[in-house]
Structures are given as C-alpha cells and as structure tokens.
N, C-alpha and C positions, 0 to 999 in steps of 0.2 A: 736843635731842642729837644730836650726829654720830654715824652707827654707823661700825663698824671699815671697812667696804667704801669709806665716803664719804672716809674717812681715807686708806685705801690708795690709793684714786683720785686725789686731790689729789697725794699724795707721786709718784706714776706721773706725772701731767701735768707737773709740775714738773721732773722729773728731766732733766738734760743728755743723759743715753744712751738717751731714748727718742726715736725718729724721729719728726719732726713727722706722718707719715702715720697712725702710729700713736695719737699724740696726737689726732689729728682724729678717729679712729674713737671712741675713749672719751669726746671732747667731744660728738659726736653721739648716742652713747647717754646722757648726761646730759642733755641738753637735750631729747630725746625722752621721757625717764621725766619732766620738767618741763613736758612740752607746750608748750615754748617755742620755737614753729615759726619765727620770725624769726632767733633764734640759730642755730638748727638747719639754715635754709636758709643763712645764712653760712658754716657749719662744712662743710656738702656742697660748697658752691662753692668754699671751700679746699682741700678733699681732691682735688676734681679738678683744681684748678691746678697743685698740687704733683704728683700723678701724671701729670698732662701734661708738666709741665718734667722730672721723672725720666727718665719715656719718652722723652724729645727727646734728652735728654743720653745716655741708654743708647743709641738708633740713632745717636747723632754719634760718642761715642766707645768704643761696644762695650764691652769686656772691663776698659777702664780705670774703670767704675764700679761693677764688680761688689761691690769690697768696701762701698759705699755701701748697694746692694741687699741685702746680708747682714744689713744692722742692722735690715731690715725684719721685722716678726713673720710675714707674709704675703707671698706672690708680687705682684709689684707690678700684676697684671693684677686681683688681688683689690680693689685701692682704687679702681680705676675702677668695676667691678661694684658696689662698696658704694656710692660717691659717688652713681653713679646711681639705685639703690635708695632712697638718703637723699633725694634731690632727688624721686623717686616719693611717697614717704611724705611728705614734709613738702606738698606739693599735694595729696595723698589727705586728709589731716588737714584741710586748709582747704577742702574740697570742690571743688578745681579738677580734676576727673576728667582731662578731656582732656588737660590739662600732666601729669598723673600719667602716664597712657598713653605720652606723649611718653618720657618716661624708661624707663619699663618696656620699650619699645621697645629702648632703646639698652643695657641690659644682659641682654637677651634675646639679643642678636648681638654679641659681645665676639670675634668671629672674624676682625676688623682687626688685632689683636694680632700683631706679627710675631715671628716665632721663638721660639713658644709652646713650654716645654717640657711635659713632662708633667703635672708639677704644674700649670702654667698650664692645661692642657686640663681639668682636674678642676674648676679653679675656673670656668672659662668654661660647663662642663655643669652645674654648681651653681646659677650664678645664670642660666641657661635654666629650672632647675626653680623658682625664685623667681619669673621674670617670669610664668610660667603660673600659678603661684598668686595672685599678686598680680594678674594681669590679671583673673583671674576675681573678685576681691575688689572692684576699682575698676567692674568692669561692674556688679556686683550693687548696690554703694553707689550708683551712678549711676541706677539703677532697672530694670535689664535683668532683670525677674523671669523671663521665659523660659528664662534661664540655670542657674535654681536647682537643677533637678534635676541637671543636669549636672555643676555643682559640687558636690554633696551627693555623686554618685558618686565624684568626683575626691578627695574629702577624705576617705572613707573608704578608698579605695583607697592612699592615702599617710599613714602613721600620724602622721608629724611635722606633716603640715596638720590633723588631726582637731581639736585644740582651738583653734588659732588659727581654724581654718575655721567653726568653730561660733560663736565670737564675732563673726565677720564677717557669718554669717547673722543673727544675733539683731540686729546693727548695722543691717544693711541693710533688714530687715523693719521696725525702728522708725523709720528715718528714712523708708522709703518707705511706711509705713502697711500693711504686707501682713500677710493673715493666714497664719500658716506650719504651722498645726496641722496639717495633712495630713503634712508632713514632721517636727513634733515629736512627734509622738504614734505615728508609724510608726517610724522610723529612727533619729532623733537618742537616744533613752533608752539604747538598747543600745550606741552609740557613746561615750555618755557612760560607761557603766559601763567600758569598755573603756581609758578615760582614767585613771580613778581608781587 
C-alpha cells in the first residue's frame, strides 16, 4: 500500500507547474531510496544537462531568463552541486571510489559560477562542506584506515555529520574487515547518546 508521501510525490512529479530540475531532484531521491543506481545515474546526468543549458541561456540572455529561474525552488548553482553530488553517490554505492572522488572534486569547487549572488555563495560553501564529509567517507570505504581517527574527530565536531558518519564508519569497517573496537568503546557510545 502506498503511503501519503509517495502519493504526494507522484502528484508533484506530474505537475506542469514544477520545474524539470526540481523534478529531477525528487526523482533522484526516489531512486536513491530504492537503490536503483542505473536510473539514479540517468537522473543525475539529466539534472546536470538541464542545469548547464539553463546556465548557458542565463549567460547569453541575462535578465531575460530571470522569470524562468524564479520558478526554481533553489538557486541554479544548487542543481550543479546536487548533480555532481548525485553522481558521486552513485559511484560510491557501486564501489567505484575513484570515479566518486572525481565528482566530489567538482562540487567541492563551484567557484567557476559567474555573477554569484550571496545566496549562490551560501550554496557553494554548503557543497564544500558536503565534499569534505563525503571525501572522508569515500576514502574510508576504499580502505584508508589511516584516516579513521581524523574522520572520527571531524564527525564529532560537526553535529549534522555524527549519525551519517557513524554509519559510514561501521560500513567501512564491515567492508574492509577492520577492528574498530578502539573507537567503538572509547568515543562512539557517547556520540550515540547525543544523537538520541
């Protein structure tokens, strides 16, 4: 039986009043939840293609495309960052860590975006933060145990990273057959208490 969120999401995606980039954002999230990485990759490519087309039109026509951009829920730069993030997630989930790193580097540096507003700059900085966290995650998943202590310190200094960071640690330990008792018994339980 479908829940109300799924039904609402279907209507949202079918609406003519929703920009294709926002639809792509929601479609990627649906495919992510379903672990459908081939479709998620297609959606990520589509997001990046649409964002590039809108950006080129904006550079070419300037103010003439402002009404079109206002239909977006977020600044246009967000969709570049999200598209690169989505691609990095797809590759990470497929165990293609070098490819994931290529896309992490892309959303770590969105400074090429011309005529960035204050809102654009906020998004650029936000994606830099995501890139740092996801870079650590990919490095750990690919077996770089020497970064574990540094990552533990990072997630404990960034509250929003605590829970996903702990999941990454356990996933990396399982994938790479690491013994993480030292971290588990020393600092992880108190961090779990703060998440609850």
